[in-house]
C-alpha positions in Angstrom: 74.5 89.5 78.1 73.6 90.4 74.5 76.5 90.4 72.0 77.8 94.0 71.3 76.8 95.6 68.0 79.2 95.8 65.1 79.9 99.5 65.6 80.5 98.9 69.3 83.1 96.2 68.4 84.8 98.6 66.0 84.9 101.2 68.7 86.5 98.7 71.1 89.0 97.6 68.5 89.8 101.3 67.9 90.5 101.8 71.6 92.7 98.7 71.7 94.6 99.9 68.6 95.3 103.3 70.3 96.3 101.6 73.6 98.7 99.2 71.9 100.4 102.0 70.1 100.7 104.0 73.4 101.9 101.3 75.8 102.8 98.3 73.7 100.9 95.1 73.4 102.3 93.7 76.6 101.1 96.8 78.5 97.5 96.3 77.6 95.2 94.6 80.2 91.5 93.9 80.1 91.0 96.5 82.8 93.0 99.2 81.0 91.2 98.5 77.7 87.8 98.5 79.4 88.5 101.9 80.9 89.8 103.3 77.6 86.8 102.0 75.7 84.3 102.8 78.3 82.9 99.3 78.6 82.9 96.6 81.2 85.4 93.8 81.5 82.6 91.4 80.7 81.9 93.0 77.4 85.4 92.3 76.2 85.3 88.7 77.2 81.8 88.2 75.8 82.7 89.8 72.4 86.2 88.2 71.9 86.6 85.4 74.4 90.0 86.6 75.6 92.3 89.5 75.5 94.7 87.5 73.3 91.9 87.0 70.7 91.0 90.7 70.8 94.7 91.8 70.2 95.0 89.3 67.3 91.8 90.8 65.8 93.3 94.3 66.2 96.4 93.2 64.2 94.4 91.3 61.6 92.0 94.3 61.0 94.9 96.7 60.5 96.9 94.3 58.3 93.9 93.5 56.2 93.1 97.1 55.6 96.7 97.8 54.7 97.0 95.0 52.3 93.7 96.1 50.6 95.2 99.5 50.1 98.6 98.2 49.0 96.9 96.0 46.4 94.7 98.8 45.2 97.6 101.2 44.7 99.6 98.6 42.8 96.7 97.7 40.6 96.2 101.4 39.7 99.7 101.9 38.5 100.3 102.2 34.8 103.5 100.2 34.5 105.2 97.4 36.5 107.9 99.5 38.1 105.4 102.1 39.1 103.3 99.3 40.6 106.2 98.2 42.8 106.9 101.8 43.9 103.2 102.3 44.7 103.2 99.1 46.8 106.3 100.3 48.6 104.8 103.7 49.3 101.6 102.1 50.7 102.7 102.5 54.4 103.0 106.2 53.9 99.6 106.4 52.3 98.1 104.2 54.9 99.5 106.4 57.7 97.8 109.4 56.1 94.5 107.6 56.2 94.8 105.5 59.4 97.8 106.8 61.4 97.4 104.6 64.5 96.9 101.4 62.5 100.0 102.2 60.5 102.0 102.8 63.6 100.8 99.5 65.0 101.9 97.6 62.0 105.3 99.2 61.8 106.3 99.6 65.4 104.7 96.7 67.3 106.1 93.3 66.9 103.6 90.9 65.4 104.4 88.1 67.8 103.6 90.4 70.7 100.0 90.6 69.5 99.7 87.1 68.2 100.2 84.8 71.1 100.0 80.9 71.2 96.3 81.0 72.2 95.0 82.6 69.0 91.7 81.0 68.2 91.7 78.6 65.2 89.4 80.8 63.1 91.7 83.8 63.5 94.8 81.6 62.8 93.2 80.7 59.5 92.5 84.3 58.6 96.1 85.2 59.5 97.4 82.5 57.2 95.1 83.6 54.4 96.5 87.2 54.9 100.1 85.9 54.5 99.1 84.1 51.3 97.6 87.3 49.9 100.8 89.2 50.4 102.7 86.4 48.6 100.2 86.5 45.8 100.8 90.3 45.4 104.5 89.9 45.3 104.3 87.1 42.8 101.9 89.1 40.6 104.4 92.0 40.7 107.2 89.7 39.7 105.2 88.4 36.8 104.4 91.9 35.6 108.1 92.9 35.8 110.0 89.9 34.7 107.5 87.2 33.8 108.9 85.2 36.7 107.4 83.5 39.8 110.5 82.1 41.4 111.8 82.8 45.0 114.7 85.0 43.8 112.3 87.4 42.0 109.9 87.5 45.0 112.9 88.1 47.4 113.9 91.2 45.4 110.3 92.5 45.6 110.2 91.8 49.3 113.2 94.1 49.7 111.4 96.8 47.7 108.0 96.5 49.2 108.7 95.4 52.8 112.3 96.0 53.9 113.0 99.5 52.4 109.8 101.1 53.5 110.2 99.7 57.0 113.8 101.1 57.2 113.0 104.5 55.8 109.7 105.1 57.6 110.2 103.5 61.0 111.8 106.5 62.7 108.8 108.7 61.8 106.3 106.1 62.8 108.0 105.5 66.1 108.0 109.3 66.8 104.4 109.6 65.7 105.4 112.0 63.0 104.0 112.2 59.4 106.1 110.6 56.6 108.0 113.4 54.8 107.7 113.8 51.1 111.5 113.6 51.0 111.5 110.1 52.5 108.8 109.0 50.1 110.7 110.4 47.1 113.9 108.6 48.3 112.0 105.4 48.7 110.7 105.7 45.2 114.2 106.4 43.8 115.7 103.4 45.8 112.9 101.0 44.5 113.4 102.1 40.9 117.2 101.7 41.3 116.9 98.2 42.7 114.6 97.2 39.8 117.3 98.1 37.2 119.0 94.8 38.2 117.1 91.7 37.3 116.8 89.0 40.0 119.6 86.4 40.0 118.8 83.0 38.7 119.3 80.0 41.0 122.2 77.9 39.9 
């Protein structure tokens, strides 16, 4: 069986992304995905090796695209506080561009997609993605406070990860657009948190 073409793989990943959002990662089977994508079971196994590897690739593709956008938005900001606010707002902007991928990242537990049988190459890519996020947080801390320590990064994690998740989760879960009011309140909360410098470790 010839390997599927790249655009066919993207179409298969798109179908898997939609299905995960609709029924949850644990509700996806090879048969249901094959039916949703209009391919054979064999195509899925031939292209990805296993359903687990495919679901890991779905999460990795969405997370990579999100981090690309988040980094781009932060880099475009004129001052450090605006860069943090832009990074925090990235889920809302990502939802505007790729709604299903955004819902997947916010509403589906990562561990439900990344099981113990993730292939070694994908595990390496996932680790590299985690390191990219840390580098972004460290870069923001350096821009703001000329610091790279854990306390500074923790404050930025609150701004860039915790607050957006809390404010946007309800809309994502309901499949609704992120309101401008929620985005404005997020920006206000981020700027307020940044008024207090991170604590120093004793």
